[in-house]
C-alpha positions in Angstrom: 58.4 -148.9 -55.0 55.4 -146.8 -54.2 52.5 -146.0 -56.6 51.5 -142.4 -55.9 48.4 -140.3 -56.2 48.1 -136.7 -55.2 45.5 -133.9 -55.1 45.6 -130.2 -54.1 42.8 -128.9 -51.8 42.0 -125.3 -51.0 43.0 -124.3 -47.5 39.5 -124.4 -46.1 38.2 -126.4 -43.1 35.5 -128.1 -45.2 38.2 -129.5 -47.5 39.5 -131.9 -44.8 36.4 -134.0 -45.4 37.2 -134.0 -49.1 40.7 -135.1 -48.3 39.3 -138.0 -46.2 37.1 -139.1 -49.1 40.0 -138.9 -51.6 42.1 -141.2 -49.4 39.2 -143.6 -48.7 38.4 -144.0 -52.4 42.0 -144.7 -53.3 42.5 -147.3 -50.6 39.2 -149.1 -50.8 40.2 -152.8 -50.9 43.9 -151.9 -50.9 44.9 -150.8 -47.4 44.1 -149.7 -43.9 41.3 -147.3 -44.9 40.1 -146.3 -41.5 43.6 -145.5 -40.1 44.6 -143.7 -43.3 41.5 -141.6 -43.2 42.2 -140.6 -39.6 45.8 -139.8 -40.4 45.0 -137.6 -43.4 42.3 -135.9 -41.3 44.7 -135.0 -38.5 47.5 -133.9 -40.9 45.2 -131.7 -43.0 43.7 -130.2 -39.9 47.1 -129.4 -38.6 48.1 -127.8 -41.9 45.1 -125.5 -41.7 45.5 -124.6 -38.0 49.2 -124.2 -37.8 50.5 -123.1 -41.2 49.9 -120.6 -43.9 47.8 -123.2 -45.7 44.9 -122.1 -43.5 45.2 -118.4 -44.6 43.2 -116.8 -47.4 44.2 -118.4 -50.7 46.0 -121.2 -48.9 46.2 -124.8 -50.0 47.4 -128.2 -49.0 48.4 -131.2 -51.0 47.7 -134.8 -50.1 49.9 -137.5 -51.5 49.0 -141.2 -51.1 51.7 -143.8 -51.7 50.9 -147.4 -52.0 53.7 -150.0 -51.6 53.7 -153.8 -51.2 53.7 -153.6 -47.4 52.8 -150.0 -46.5 50.7 -146.9 -47.3 52.3 -143.5 -47.0 50.1 -140.6 -46.3 51.8 -137.2 -46.9 50.4 -133.7 -46.5 52.3 -130.8 -48.0 51.5 -127.4 -46.4 52.7 -123.8 -46.9 54.8 -123.7 -43.8 54.6 -121.9 -40.5 56.6 -120.7 -37.5 56.6 -124.0 -35.6 57.7 -127.5 -36.5 55.5 -130.5 -36.0 56.1 -132.0 -32.5 54.4 -134.3 -30.0 52.7 -132.4 -27.3 53.2 -133.7 -23.7 50.5 -136.0 -22.6 49.8 -133.7 -19.6 49.4 -130.6 -21.9 46.4 -128.5 -21.1 46.4 -126.8 -24.5 43.4 -127.2 -26.7 44.3 -129.8 -29.3 47.7 -131.3 -29.5 46.5 -134.8 -29.7 46.7 -135.3 -33.5 50.3 -136.2 -33.8 50.1 -138.5 -30.7 47.3 -140.3 -32.5 49.3 -140.6 -35.6 52.3 -141.8 -33.6 50.2 -144.6 -32.1 48.7 -145.7 -35.5 51.8 -145.3 -37.8 54.7 -147.6 -38.2 56.7 -144.4 -38.6 56.1 -140.7 -39.2 58.1 -137.5 -39.7 58.4 -134.2 -41.5 60.7 -132.4 -44.0 61.1 -128.6 -44.1 61.0 -127.2 -47.7 62.0 -123.7 -48.9 58.4 -122.6 -48.9 56.6 -125.1 -46.8 57.0 -128.6 -45.4 55.5 -132.0 -45.6 54.4 -134.4 -42.8 54.1 -138.1 -43.6 53.0 -141.2 -41.9 53.6 -144.9 -42.9 50.8 -147.4 -42.2 51.3 -151.1 -42.4 49.4 -152.6 -45.2 48.0 -156.1 -44.6 49.1 -158.8 -47.1 46.7 -159.1 -50.0 
């Protein structure tokens, strides 16, 4: 069973920093803070760059779930034209490394399409306490 916390952020670039602080404050002494902060930073940035969350009056929601052996970071966005995917390592596109980084850090990750958005999540292993 996961204990969950959530917070909505305006769809502005400076709010990514606030999302990082939110996650760090929740996980202090409870989980893999550095990895979780990096994951939420990448997911929130992707939400702003690639979905309607980054448009005027946009928003994104951060959900942190804490279980006995894992931390789940989830970012809900307002949807867009593309689905989250791993870019090829040889891609010359600007960006495209965020999900690769998450893939390397997380035990598992994925996404779910919703009627008016989607969420992308990543599970991080929580050290025994």
